[in-house]
N, C-alpha and C positions, 0 to 999 in steps of 0.2 A: 083101676084107681079107686081106693075106698072113698066113702063120702066125706069123711073128716078131712082127708088130704085135699080133696077137690075144693072144699069150701075155704081151706087155708090158702090155697093158691089163688082162688078167686079174690079173696080179701087183699092179698098182696098186690094183685094186678090192679085192683080198684085204688089202693093207696098210691101206687106208682103213677096211675093216670091222674089222680087228683093233684099230686105234687107237680106233675109235668104241666098241668093247666094253671098253676099259680103264677101270678105276675107280681113284680115288685117295682117300686119307685125308690130311687136312691137320691139323697140330698147331701151336699157338701157344706160344711160350716168351717170357716177358717179364721186364722189370726195372723197378723203380720205387723211387726214394728218397722215403720217406714224410715226410721233414723233421720229425723230432722227434715220433714217436708215443710219448708218455709217458702213464702213468696219473697219478693224483693223489696217490699214496702214495710216501713216501720209501723207497728201497732202501738198506739199510745198506751203507756203504762207497762209495756212488756220489754224484757231484756232480750231483744232479738237483733241486737246491733251487729253481731258477727255474721248474720245472714242478710246483709245489705250490700249494695254494689261497692261501697267504700269501706266495708267491714273486714274483719280478719279473714274471712273465707272468700272475699271478692265475689259475692253471690250475685251474679249478673242474670239477665233474662235468658241468656244461652244456657247457663248451668241449671236454672230453674226448669226450663223446657225439657232438658235432658233428664232431669230428675223425675219429672212427671211421666215422661215416656218410659223410663226404666221401671218405675213403680207400677204403671198400668200393665206393662208386659207380665210382670210377676203375678199381679192380682188376677189378671184374666186367665192365666195358665193354672192357677191353684185349683185343684179338684179335677183337672182334666185327665189325670191318670185313670180315673174310674168313670168320669163323666166327660168324655171327649166332645169338644164342640160346645160344651155348656158351662162347666166349671161350678163354682160355689154359688149357693143361694144367698149366703150372707158371709161377710168377712169383717171382723173387728180389726181396727187399726189403731196404732198409737203413734205419738210424736208427729202430729199434724198441727200446723199453726192456727188455721182458721177456716171459715166457710169458703173463702175464695179459693184456697188450695184444693178443697174437696170438690168444688164446682169444676175447677180446671182439670182435676184428676178424672172426674167422671166424663169429661168431654174428650178424653183421649180415646181414639178409635177402638182399641180392644175392649174397653168398658162400655163405650157409647153404643156399640152394636147390640149389646145385651140390655141396654136401657138402664144401666146401674144408677141408683140414687143413693143418698146418704142421710144419716141421722147424726146430728152434732149439737151439743150445747157448749157454749163458750165457758171455759173453766177459769179458775183463779190462779193457775200456775204462773209464777213470776217470769219464767222463761218463755211462756206463751205456747207450750205444747199441750195438746188435748188428745182425747180418745174420740173415736167415731165408729160408726157402723156403715159399711157399704152393703147394699143389697140389690138383688135382682127382683124387681116388683112382680114379675110373673111367677116367682117361686115363694117369695116371702112378702106378706102384707103387714105393714106397720100399723099397730093400734095406738100405742102410747110411747112417749119418750120422756125420760126425766134424768137429771143429773143429781145423784146423791153425793153430798160432799164428803171428802175424807176429813175427819175431825182430829186436830191435834189436841191431845189430852193433857200434856204436861204444861204446867203454868208458865214455864220459861219459853214455851213455843207460841205464846199468845201473839196473834197477828200473822203467823205463818199460814201459808195456803199452798196446796198442791192439787194435783189432778184428782178428780172424784171418780165415782162409779157411774158410768153411763148405762142406764137400764132401758132396754128397748123391748117392749112387749109386742107380739105380733102373731100372725097365723101362718103356718106352713103345713102343707098336707092336711088342711082342715083341722089342725090341732093348735092349741094354745102353746106357743113357744116364746120364751123370754131369754134374752141374751144380755149378760152383764159384761161390759168391756172396761178394763181397768189397767192402770200402770202404777204399780206400787212404788214407794220411795226407793231411790237408787241405793247402791251399796256404798255410796259416799256417806250415807247416814248409818247409824247403828241399827242392828237387827230389830230392836224394839219397835221401830217405826213400820217395818214390814209385818212384824207380828201383829201390831195394832191394825194394820190394813187387813190381814187375814181375819181378825176378830170382827171387824166392821163388815167385811164381806159376808161373814156368816150371819150377821144380824139382817143384812139385806136379803139374803137367801131365805132365812126363816120367815121374814115378813111376806115374801112372795109366795112361799109354800103355805102360809097360813091362809092367804086369800084363795089359793087354788092348790090343794095338795097334789094334784096330778099334772101341774105345769111341767112342760119339758124345758128344763133349765140348763143353759150353757154358761159357765163362768170362765171367761177367757181374759188373757192379757199378758203383758210383760210383768211377771211377778217379782223380778229381780231376786228371786230365790229359786232353788231347785225343789222338786216335788217332796223330797224327804225333809226339807227344812221346817222348822217349827211353825212358821207362818202358814204353810200349806197343810202340813200333816196334822198339826194339833189345833191351831187357832181356827183355821177354816174347816178342818176335819175331813179332808179329802183322802180316802183310803187307797192303799196300794193295790189290794186285791178286791175284785168285784164281789167275791163271796162274803166279804166283811161289811158290805154296804147295807145298812138297815133302811127302813122306810124313812124318808126325810133326809137321808144321807147323800154323800157325794163320792164319786169314783174319779181317781186321777190316773189315766192310762199311761202317763208319760214317765212314771216312776221306773218302770222296768225298762223303758227305752233308754233312759240315762244309764241305768245299771248295765246295759249291754255295751256301753262304751261310745255312745254318740249323743249329740245334743243339737242345740240351735245357735249357740255362739261359743267362741273360744276365748280363753284368757290364759296367757302363759302356756299355750299348748294343751290346755285341758278344756274339755267340753263341759259346758253348763246347759241346763234346759230350763230357761226362764219363761219361755213362750208356751204357755199351757192352755188347754181347753178342757175344763173339768165338767163332768156330766152328773145330773141328778139321778136318783134311784129310778125315777119314772122312765128313763131312757134305757134301762138295763133289763135283760132277761137272763138272770143268773142261772136258771135251770138249764136253758138251752145253750149256754155259752161257757161250758166248763173249760174250754181252751179257745184260742184265737184262730183256729183253723176251721171253724164251723161254716156251714152253708146256710143260706137263708131259710131253707125248709126245716132246719133244726131248731129254729127259735120261733117264739110267738111274736110276730111283727104285724099284728092287726092294728097296732098303733106304732108310732115312730119308735125305733129301737136302734141302739148302737150297733154298728157293723164293722168299721175299721178305723184306724187312725194312722197318720203318717207325718213325718217331717218332709216338707216339700223341698226337693233338691233338683237343681239343674246345673249343668257344668258352668254356665255363664255367671252363676252366683259366687264362684270361687276364683281366687287369684291363681293364675296359671304358672307363675315363675317368681323368682326372687326370694328374699328372706322369709316372706310370709305366704309362700306357696301353700295352697290348701286351706288358707283362711278365707273367710267371707270377703267378697270384693265390695268395699265400702265406697261411699261417695267421696269422702276425704280421708286421708291418713297421712300423718306426719307433715301436715301442712300442704299436702299435694292433692289436687283434684284428680281422682281416679275415674270419674264418670261411671261409678259403680252403683250399687243397690243399697245394701244395708249391712250392718254388723250382725244382724239376726237373720235366721232362716224362718220361713213361715211354717205353720202347722195347720193340719186339716183333720177334721173328724167327719166320718161318713155315717149317716143314719139311714135306715131302710124301713119301708112300710109296704105291706101287702096291698095291692090294688085289686078292686073287684069290678 
């Protein structure tokens, strides 16, 4: 064997050994629209009357306890496809009425055993639904929580109020991580209001990155728009392709998922993908991730980096029979209590970091 070939083989052996010795930690970050997690008591100033025992939905203690049980089951299982027995480090949620609901939710055994806690700020939404962040304190440590209001800019909307942007700054894997949880105006309103939401989200993002250009930022929520819609693609500026994301920019991994024919909720038999988790440039390794079949050793994950994303699916989340077979199994539909889950499916993003 000549000397040059010997040293080439030696270097290959060294590289293979070094790769084999590398270890990685994986973290799950999720989002789930809980579809009307209300308690059975009236909150003064809120239009929550249909979720009272004598209201339209006959919302009794039994129904509330079942709703808590069902939501806790899903939340605890999110992320377990890749993190069995552990699940997500943090999960943004929408359509939660108040602190009491969140306390009751975290007391459910599947979440309680992991010690889940929550961040919440009471918002001005007239119907009384807010956003919140659930988190496993052994994986995510909270530094700061604030609610940035959604501002109506049209003069004729003076006095209107809706859900704001819940901004939670914390530490995960010894890095600065910030999560923005939001729920943009519904499709009962014109696109302008969601476009405005995307613009305001971008301002919040820019402010956070001005304070720390390297912050690992997740923008998540029920956008009430798809990834290609103006609110997300132009106003927020979340790119379809990772290669197009510049410093300070954002990547939306769900654009191609929807294009493949699936989503997180259905309307008239067509999938939409409103439930998005969007990532900052600091979470991307564009050089090592030319496709989505990469292995950890192909990328530079000395700091937290994107690894995978998924729509979380379980058979129990879907209707098994009848006219709406294949649709999500909701809590109520057509005035009937189905004892189900939500009209939305959850989403999860996984990030990875080399451990030493």
